[in-house]
N, C-alpha and C positions, 0 to 999 in steps of 0.2 A: 097181567094180561089176563083178561077171564073169557070162558065161553061156555056157548051152552049147556049143559046139564044132559040135553035129549038125546042121544046117538045119533037120531033119524031127524033130528030139525039142522038146516044146513046153515042156519045164520052160525055167525061167527063174530064177537066181539074183540075187540084191545085196547086197552088203555097207555095211548102213548109215553114210554118212558123216560124219565132226567137223560138229555142230552146236550153236548155242546153246542149243539143249533137244530134251529128245525128242521124239522122233512118235508118233502113235498109227499101230499094223499097216496099218488099211484105206490112211487119208492116204497112207501110205509107199505102197502098192502102186500109190493113182492117179500121184505121181511117176514111180513107173521104168517103169510101164505107159499111156503116153498113148491116152488115149481109154477106159481106164478110170473109172464111176462108183465112187463111194464103193459107190452099192447093191449094185454088182456086188462089189465086192472083199470086201463082207460076206458076201455069199454065197458067194464062194469060200473065205472061213474055214470058214462056218460047216461046206460040204461035203467038210470037212479035208482044201481042195486047196492047202493052205498050209503051210508049215511055219517056225519060227524053230530055228537055228542044230539041224537037224534034225529038230525034235519039234515035235506038234502045235499050235497057235496059235490064239489066241481075237482076236476082233476088239480090243479094247479093251488088248492088249499095249502098251507102251511103248515104243517101241526106243531104246537107248542106241546111242552109233556103238559098228561094231565087229559089229555083230551081222550074221549071215548071214542074209537070207528068201529061201523058197525057194516060186517059184512054180510049182507039180507040173501043171498043165492052164489051159489057157485058158479063161477064160468063150463060151457061147454065145452065139451075136449073134441075140437072136430080137428078131423085129421084127412092130408092131401092123400082122395086116390089117383093110386097109381093108371098112368094111361098117355101112353107112348105119341099122340098127336102133334104134339111141339118137336119137328127136324132139330138133333143136336148132333155135332161136331166136334169131338173129342179132339184136345188141345194139347192136354196131358192127365196123365194119368198113374199113381203109384199105390204107396200102401196104406198111402193116408190124405193123400190128398186126391182130388178129383177137376178136370177145369174144361169148360165147353163155353163154348162159343155159340152166344144168343141170337135167334134173328128177330132181326126187329117185328115189329109187330104182335109179339108174344108178351106171356105179361112171366114178372117171371116166378111167381108165387100166386096162390091159388088164394080169392079173398075168405070164401066158407070151402067145405067139402065138396056143395054142389056144382063149383065149378070146373071145367073140363081147359083139355089145351093148353095148360103152362111151361114154363121150363122145372120148376120143381117136381111136377108127379110124372115130366118122362125122366129123367133121374129117376126119381122111385119106381119107374116101369122096368128101367133095366137094371138098379140100383138095390135093391131091397133094402139092405142091411144101412142104406141111410136113414131110414126109419127112425124115430127118437131121436135124430141128432139134428141139434139148428135151434133156432128161436124160440121154433114152435112144431107142433105137429104138421101144420099146414105147407111151412117149409123146409122141409125133409134135407139136411146136410148143407145146406144154402148158409154161406157168409156174407154173404153182400148182395145187395139186390141191384137191376138197373131197369129203368123205365122201359115204356111197355114198346115206345119209338128205338130206344138203344139199344144196338146192337154191338155183339163183343164177346170180353173173356168175363165172364162170372165162375167162380172157385164153390168148389163143394169142400166139407171134412166129410172123410169117413168113420171117427170116432166124437163123442165127445171130449175127449181130453186134445186132440186134433183144432175143434171146432174152435174152444177157448185158446190156444192159442193163437192161432188165426185172429181169435178176434180181439186179441190184446195187441198182436201187432198191429193191429187196424187203428186201437185205442189209441196208440202210442206212437204215432205216425212215422211206425217205419217201412210203412207199403206204401208204392210208388205207384200212380197210375197215369198211361198218359192216354189220352183223348181225339179222333177226331172229328173237326166239326164244321161245318159252312155258317161261316158268320154273316150275317146283310151287311154290306157296305165295302171301305176299304179302308181296313183296320191297319195303327202299323204295322211294321217289320216284328214289333213287342211291345209287349206291352202286360205290366203283374194287376193282378186284382187283389188287394190283399181287405176284403171288407168283412166282420163277420154277418153269419146267417140265422135269420131265426122266420117263427113263422109268427104271420102278424096276426091269426084270430084259430081258436079250437077249431081242425078239420079242415082249413085253409087249403085247396087245392097247390096252393103255391109258394112258396116263402119270398123273403125281403132281405135287403140286407141293410144291414144298421150301424151305428156308428159306437168302435168297440166301446166295451162294457154297458151298452143295449141293454135295458131287461131282456134276457132269453135269448144274444147273442152268442152263437157259438162261431170261434173263432175258424178261416177259412181264408186259405192265399194258393191263387189259382197264376200259373205263368204260363203265356200268351206268345206263339209265334203264329208268324202266316211263312203260308206253304208254299201257299200261291195265288194269284190276285188271279179273275175272274168274274165278267160285265155283271157288276152287283153284289159280286158275292165273294169272298173268300175260304180259299183251305185252310184249316189251320189245325195247329197241335195245342193240348190245353195239356199241361205237369201239374198235379195235387197230390200232396201227402196228405193232406185230409180230405175226408169224405162225408160231406151237409150234406142231406140231400138239397139234390137241383143244383149243384153247386157251381157246373161249369154252364149249364143254362144259366144261371141267372147272374156269375160273375162275365158274362158275355153280353149281358144287357145291361150291366154296372158299368160296363164300360164302352156301353153305346153300338156295340156291333152286337147284336141277339143273335140266337140262334135263325136261321131262316126256315120258316114255316113256325117257328115257337113261339105261336100268337100267346100263345097266356104269359112271356115275358115281353111281347112289343114284338116279335120279328114279323117279315112278309109271310103274305099265306102258302101253302105248296100243295099241290095235291096232294089228297086221302088225309088233309089237316095232319099231316107229318110234320117233324124237324128231321134233322140233321144232326146224329150225334152217335160214334161209333166209339167204345173201348175198346183199342189196340192194344195194349201192356199194360202188365200187369207186375209190379216187380216186390216179394217179398222176400221174409226168411225162412227158409223150408221147419216146422215147426217139430220136424225130428232130428235133423242132419245139422240146422242151423243154417247152414249155407243161402246161397241167395239163390232166388231160383224166379227164370223170369219167361212167363209166359206171354206170346204173343198170335196175333188173330188179325189176319189179314182183312180191308175192308169188303164186307160184299159185295156183290157184281153189282146191285141199284145204286151202290151209293158211286162206283166207279162209272159207271153210266150217265150218274147227275153232271159229273161234270166232264167228260167224254172221253175217258181214261177206260180202258177196257181190259188190263192188266196194270200192273205194281207199278210197270215203269214211269216214272216222272219224278214226283216227288219222293225221297224215303219218306216211306210212310212209317214205317217200325224202326 
C-alpha cells in the first residue's frame, strides 16, 4: 500500500494485495479508508474521484491483485441537522432501541445536509445521542429505511454496538416483517414470490426480478395473503425475512398484482401519485436480551379510509 508523502495532500493510493478472489472497487475503498461507507464510495466513484492505474473507474470494477487504486479526494462529511418537522409516534423505546411510526409522505433520511423534514432529523431533534450511530452522519440511528410513501415501523439504535447487532440480524434473515398493501386486480387467497432482485443499471430508480444466480441478483422471498377483496383491488398482507430494495413492490408486480398507485412497477395511478404500503409489524431478536421483540403499528387513518374502514375492526391487520 502506498500513500502521498504530503500531509496536506488529500490524494491517497493503494495497491490491491494478493487475495483468493477479486474484490469490487467500492468495497475495496471501504477497506483502505476506515469510516468510508459503501454509499460514500459509490458517490466518489460516480463523481470521478477514483482512478485505477491512472484511468477513471466504474463502481462495479472487479480488482485483481497489483492494480493501483487512487482516491483523488475525500468525501465531504455531511451530517443531518435536527429538525422536528416530521411528526413521530413512539412505538417502542428502551435503553438500546427506539421504534417510531413513520408517516407516509416523508423521507426516512436526508440525501444532503440542507434537506429538511425527514424521520432521521426528527429523531435527532428529540434524541441527540443518535448522532454518530448508523450507516452515515445523514442517517443517525436508523437501522433500516422505508420509501417516501410507505408508512409504519422504523427502528433506530441508540449505540454503535446495538446498530451492528440489529444490522447483523437483518443480514442473517432473523428479522421478520409484515406489510399491508393494496394490490391491483383480484389476487388469489395466497401466493409466494421467490424471485431474486437486482438493479438493472447504475442509479436506476427501480429494481427488477431476475433468475436465480443472475448477475447482481439478491435472493428475496415474499409470502402474500389476501385479506379482503374490494372493487378493482385487494388488501393483502406481505411477509418477508429478506430486505431487498422495493421488495414488496417488485414482488407484487412480479405476481401480476402491482400495488395500487405504484406506477413505477405498473400499478394503476392514484391521487397524489402515491402508492399504498404500510410496515405493520417488525420482529427481531433484541440486541441485548436476545428475546424476540415484536413491534406493531396500526395503519394510518388515510390507509383505512381508502378501503372504507375507520377503525381496525374487520380484517386482523397485525
